[in-house]
Structures are given as structure tokens and as C-alpha cells.
C-alpha positions as CSV (number, residue, x, y, z in Angstrom):
1,M,23.0,30.6,-1.1
2,G,25.1,32.8,-3.3
3,L,28.9,32.1,-3.6
4,Q,31.3,34.7,-4.7
5,T,33.9,33.3,-7.2
6,G,35.8,36.4,-8.0
7,F,35.3,40.1,-8.5
8,L,31.5,40.3,-8.7
9,G,31.4,36.8,-10.0
10,I,28.5,35.1,-8.2
11,T,27.1,31.6,-8.6
12,G,24.0,30.2,-6.8
13,S,20.9,32.0,-5.6
14,L,20.8,35.3,-3.9
15,G,17.5,36.9,-2.9
16,G,15.1,36.0,-5.7
17,L,17.7,35.7,-8.4
18,V,19.8,32.7,-9.6
19,F,23.3,33.4,-10.8
20,K,24.5,30.7,-13.2
21,K,28.1,29.7,-13.9
22,D,27.8,30.8,-17.5
23,G,27.0,34.4,-16.3
24,T,23.3,34.4,-16.9
25,I,20.8,35.6,-14.3
26,S,17.3,34.3,-13.9
27,T,14.6,34.4,-11.3
28,A,14.3,31.6,-8.7
29,P,11.9,28.8,-9.8
30,P,8.4,29.0,-8.3
31,K,7.6,26.9,-5.2
32,R,5.6,23.8,-5.7
33,K,1.9,24.3,-6.1
34,V,-0.5,22.8,-3.6
35,T,-1.8,20.3,-6.2
36,A,1.8,19.1,-6.9
37,I,2.3,18.6,-3.2
38,R,-0.9,16.6,-2.9
39,T,0.0,14.5,-5.9
40,L,3.4,13.7,-4.3
41,E,1.6,12.7,-1.0
42,N,-0.8,10.5,-2.9
43,N,2.0,8.8,-4.8
44,T,3.9,8.2,-1.6
45,E,0.9,6.6,0.1
46,F,0.1,4.5,-3.0
47,G,3.7,3.2,-2.9
48,V,3.3,2.2,0.8
49,A,0.0,0.5,0.0
50,A,1.5,-1.4,-2.9
51,S,4.4,-2.6,-0.7
52,A,2.1,-3.6,2.1
53,S,-0.1,-5.5,-0.4
54,K,2.9,-7.4,-1.7
55,T,4.0,-8.3,1.8
56,F,0.4,-9.5,2.6
57,R,0.3,-11.6,-0.6
58,D,3.7,-13.0,0.0
59,S,2.6,-14.2,3.5
60,F,-0.2,-16.2,1.8
61,R,1.9,-17.3,-1.2
62,Q,1.2,-21.1,-0.8
63,V,-2.6,-20.4,-0.5
64,M,-2.6,-18.0,-3.5
65,A,-0.7,-20.4,-5.8
66,N,-3.9,-22.3,-6.7
67,I,-6.8,-20.0,-5.8
68,A,-6.1,-16.4,-6.6
69,D,-7.6,-14.6,-9.5
70,K,-5.6,-12.3,-11.8
71,L,-6.9,-9.1,-10.2
72,V,-5.9,-10.0,-6.6
73,T,-3.0,-7.6,-6.7
74,S,-5.0,-4.5,-7.6
75,R,-7.8,-5.5,-5.2
76,M,-5.4,-6.0,-2.3
77,T,-3.7,-2.6,-3.1
78,K,-7.1,-0.9,-3.0
79,V,-7.8,-2.5,0.4
80,M,-4.4,-1.4,1.7
81,R,-5.0,2.1,0.4
82,A,-8.2,2.2,2.5
83,V,-6.3,0.9,5.5
84,I,-3.7,3.6,5.2
85,A,-6.4,6.2,5.0
86,T,-7.5,5.3,8.5
87,D,-4.1,6.3,10.0
88,A,-4.9,9.2,12.3
89,V,-1.4,9.3,13.9
90,N,0.7,10.5,10.9
91,D,0.2,13.4,8.5
92,R,-0.9,12.9,4.9
93,G,1.9,11.5,2.8
94,Q,3.5,10.0,5.9
95,R,0.7,7.6,6.8
96,G,1.3,3.8,6.9
97,V,-0.2,0.5,7.7
98,I,1.3,0.1,11.2
99,D,-0.7,2.9,12.8
100,A,-3.9,2.1,10.8
101,E,-6.9,-0.2,11.2
102,I,-5.5,-3.4,9.6
103,E,-8.7,-5.1,10.6
104,L,-10.2,-3.7,7.3
105,V,-8.3,-6.6,5.5
106,S,-10.5,-9.1,7.3
107,G,-12.9,-10.8,4.9
108,F,-10.6,-10.2,1.9
109,E,-11.3,-12.8,-0.8
110,F,-8.3,-14.1,-2.8
111,N,-10.5,-15.3,-5.5
112,E,-13.4,-13.0,-6.2
113,K,-15.2,-15.6,-8.4
114,A,-15.2,-18.2,-5.7
115,I,-16.1,-16.5,-2.5
116,S,-15.3,-18.5,0.7
117,S,-18.8,-18.3,2.1
118,T,-20.2,-20.0,-1.1
119,I,-17.7,-22.9,-1.0
120,I,-16.9,-23.6,2.7
121,F,-19.8,-24.4,5.0
122,C,-17.9,-25.1,8.2
123,G,-16.9,-22.6,10.9
124,Y,-13.6,-20.7,10.7
125,A,-12.2,-17.8,12.6
126,P,-9.3,-15.7,11.3
127,S,-7.0,-13.8,13.7
128,I,-4.1,-11.4,13.5
129,N,-1.6,-10.8,16.3
130,R,-0.4,-7.3,15.7
131,A,2.4,-7.6,18.3
132,T,4.1,-10.6,16.7
133,G,2.7,-10.3,13.1
134,A,1.4,-13.8,13.2
135,H,-1.9,-14.6,11.5
136,K,-3.9,-17.8,11.5
137,I,-7.2,-19.3,10.6
138,D,-8.8,-21.7,13.1
139,V,-11.1,-24.2,11.2
140,D,-13.7,-26.2,13.1
141,A,-13.9,-30.0,12.5
142,F,-15.5,-30.7,9.2
143,D,-16.6,-33.5,6.8
144,A,-15.1,-32.7,3.4
145,Q,-17.9,-34.4,1.5
146,Q,-20.6,-32.2,3.2
147,D,-18.9,-29.0,4.2
148,F,-17.2,-28.1,0.9
149,A,-18.8,-27.3,-2.5
150,A,-15.9,-28.6,-4.6
151,P,-16.1,-28.5,-8.4
152,V,-17.0,-31.7,-10.2
153,G,-14.0,-34.0,-10.6
154,T,-11.9,-32.7,-7.7
155,T,-10.6,-35.1,-5.1
């Protein structure tokens, strides 16, 4: 909004013109293009996905210390981005993990080179309680000699 500073001295914007303090006049800058808005929305959602990925990885920090591969961060962010895309409650750019299908994370492998189904031959059932945020994995009784394909030399 324009502000009169003296006799016909105007600073700010008035109509489609911008009056600067040094006395120059220019046209108002153009509004953001649709592509710039879409880029801003995508960047916002990527930031939310990266934060959710970090929170998820932090909750499994002890497990990841010995078994995660070096690409786990980018793979988890990609999964979280897919989770955010399922949020039908919020508008694009405002979507988050809370209102999305977090069940898409089920089956995520921390080490892509050692997939659980090729190493563990006993039954297990993961579960996530959305109300409390608790997550756990129930493992059936097993015999370590038979039910794990451990590398040679491990104890």
C-alpha cells in the first residue's frame, strides 16, 4: 500500500506501480507462475518426507547401527514421499504423514543387499499403533542354528 511521505512523495505500491524511496517508479513484480508454485509445493513436501524419514530411522537407530546400507536414507525418503502422496485430507504442499497411509512403510528393508526373507526363516509380525506411535515386531520362537542364514564366522 502506498504511503505519502510529503508533498506528492509516495513510497510503496499503488495500483500497479511501485514508488521507491529514491524517487524511481517501476511496475509491480509479476505474480508467481504456476510452475514456481508447484515447485514450492514439491519442495515443501520433500522436506516433510525427509523429516519423517529421519524420525523413522532414529526410532530404529540401534537396529540400523549394524545392518543398514549407505542408501537407506534416500530409500526411506522415497518411501515417505510415496506415503505423503496418499494424503487425501490436505491440499498439495500441505500434505503430511499423519493423514496418510503409513502402512506403505511395511516391508521396508534397512539393508537392500540382505533382505529379511532371505536371512530369517522364522515367523514375525510387525505392527504399528497409530494412536500411541508405538511400533513392535513379534518374533515366533526359533532355533538360531536353523532359522537364520548367518554369514560364515558369525556367532
